[in-house]
VEXVOSE-723220 format. One record per residue (C-alpha): residue in one letter; x, z, y; residue number from 1. Coordinates in steps of 0.05 Angstrom, whole numbers, plus 5000, padded with zeros to 4 digits. Last residue first. Example, Ala and Ser with C-alpha at 12.3 -4.5 7.8 and 13.67 -1.06 7.14 Angstrom:
SITE   type      u      w      v   seq
SITE      S   5273   5143   4979     2
SITE      A   5246   5156   4910     1
END
This chain:
SITE   type      u      w      v   seq
SITE      E   9494   1034   7278    90
SITE      K   9545   1019   7225    89
SITE      K   9549   0946   7205    88
SITE      C   9505   0923   7149    87
SITE      T   9525   0919   7076    86
SITE      K   9501   0988   7053    85
SITE      V   9505   1007   6980    84
SITE      G   9483   1076   6955    83
SITE      I   9458   1056   6886    82
SITE      L   9385   1075   6899    81
SITE      T   9387   1052   6971    80
SITE      Y   9416   0985   6952    79
SITE      L   9359   0977   6902    78
SITE      P   9308   0988   6957    77
SITE      C   9336   0929   6997    76
SITE      F   9322   0930   7071    75
SITE      S   9334   0875   7123    74
SITE      I   9258   0864   7130    73
SITE      V   9264   0788   7126    72
SITE      S   9320   0790   7075    71
SITE      T   9282   0838   7030    70
SITE      L   9222   0791   7031    69
SITE      L   9263   0728   7016    68
SITE      F   9300   0761   6959    67
SITE      V   9235   0787   6930    66
SITE      A   9204   0718   6935    65
SITE      G   9265   0688   6900    64
SITE      I   9259   0739   6844    63
SITE      V   9186   0720   6837    62
SITE      L   9204   0646   6834    61
SITE      L   9258   0661   6783    60
SITE      V   9208   0696   6738    59
SITE      M   9159   0638   6747    58
SITE      G   9212   0586   6730    57
SITE      L   9234   0625   6668    56
SITE      T   9162   0627   6645    55
SITE      G   9152   0552   6651    54
SITE      T   9200   0510   6691    53
SITE      V   9269   0521   6722    52
SITE      P   9313   0490   6668    51
SITE      E   9282   0420   6676    50
SITE      T   9273   0412   6752    49
SITE      K   9199   0414   6768    48
SITE      T   9209   0395   6842    47
SITE      F   9171   0458   6859    46
SITE      Y   9216   0503   6817    45
SITE      L   9283   0474   6838    44
SITE      V   9262   0475   6912    43
SITE      A   9237   0547   6906    42
SITE      I   9301   0571   6871    41
SITE      V   9345   0536   6923    40
SITE      V   9304   0567   6980    39
SITE      A   9309   0637   6950    38
SITE      I   9384   0630   6939    37
SITE      L   9393   0608   7011    36
SITE      I   9351   0666   7037    35
SITE      R   9392   0715   6995    34
SITE      I   9458   0687   7021    33
SITE      V   9434   0691   7093    32
SITE      R   9411   0763   7085    31
SITE      D   9477   0785   7053    30
SITE      A   9517   0751   7108    29
SITE      I   9475   0784   7162    28
SITE      G   9482   0854   7135    27
SITE      M   9432   0893   7092    26
SITE      N   9419   0968   7095    25
SITE      K   9368   0972   7151    24
SITE      K   9334   1040   7155    23
SITE      M   9264   1048   7128    22
SITE      Q   9225   1099   7168    21
SITE      K   9201   1162   7133    20
SITE      P   9127   1172   7140    19
SITE      K   9102   1222   7191    18
SITE      P   9066   1281   7160    17
SITE      L   8991   1280   7168    16
SITE      S   8960   1321   7224    15
SITE      Y   8920   1385   7226    14
SITE      N   8908   1414   7295    13
SITE      S   8836   1430   7279    12
SITE      T   8775   1397   7311    11
SITE      S   8767   1342   7258    10
SITE      L   8778   1391   7201     9
SITE      L   8724   1438   7226     8
SITE      A   8676   1381   7236     7
SITE      L   8687   1358   7165     6
SITE      K   8678   1429   7139     5
SITE      Q   8612   1434   7178     4
SITE      Y   8591   1366   7153     3
SITE      F   8601   1387   7081     2
SITE      M   8560   1450   7090     1
END
């Protein structure tokens, strides 16, 4: 019974909906600033500079990683939520 249903599904024209594509919402200046901030945070953390150690250091390191990731993909989910777009119109 299970295999009959599986065979029926595989031969039908059923397809999954296409996922929405992320549109770029970050400009060049925004990306460069975020990358620089991420690098500064990483350098301060890994050189064990006094204020950037312990829990605060870990939190800042995560924020730096998020900045770096959003810069690489040119998309910031927070910008989408608040309706900000810093890139040039396409």
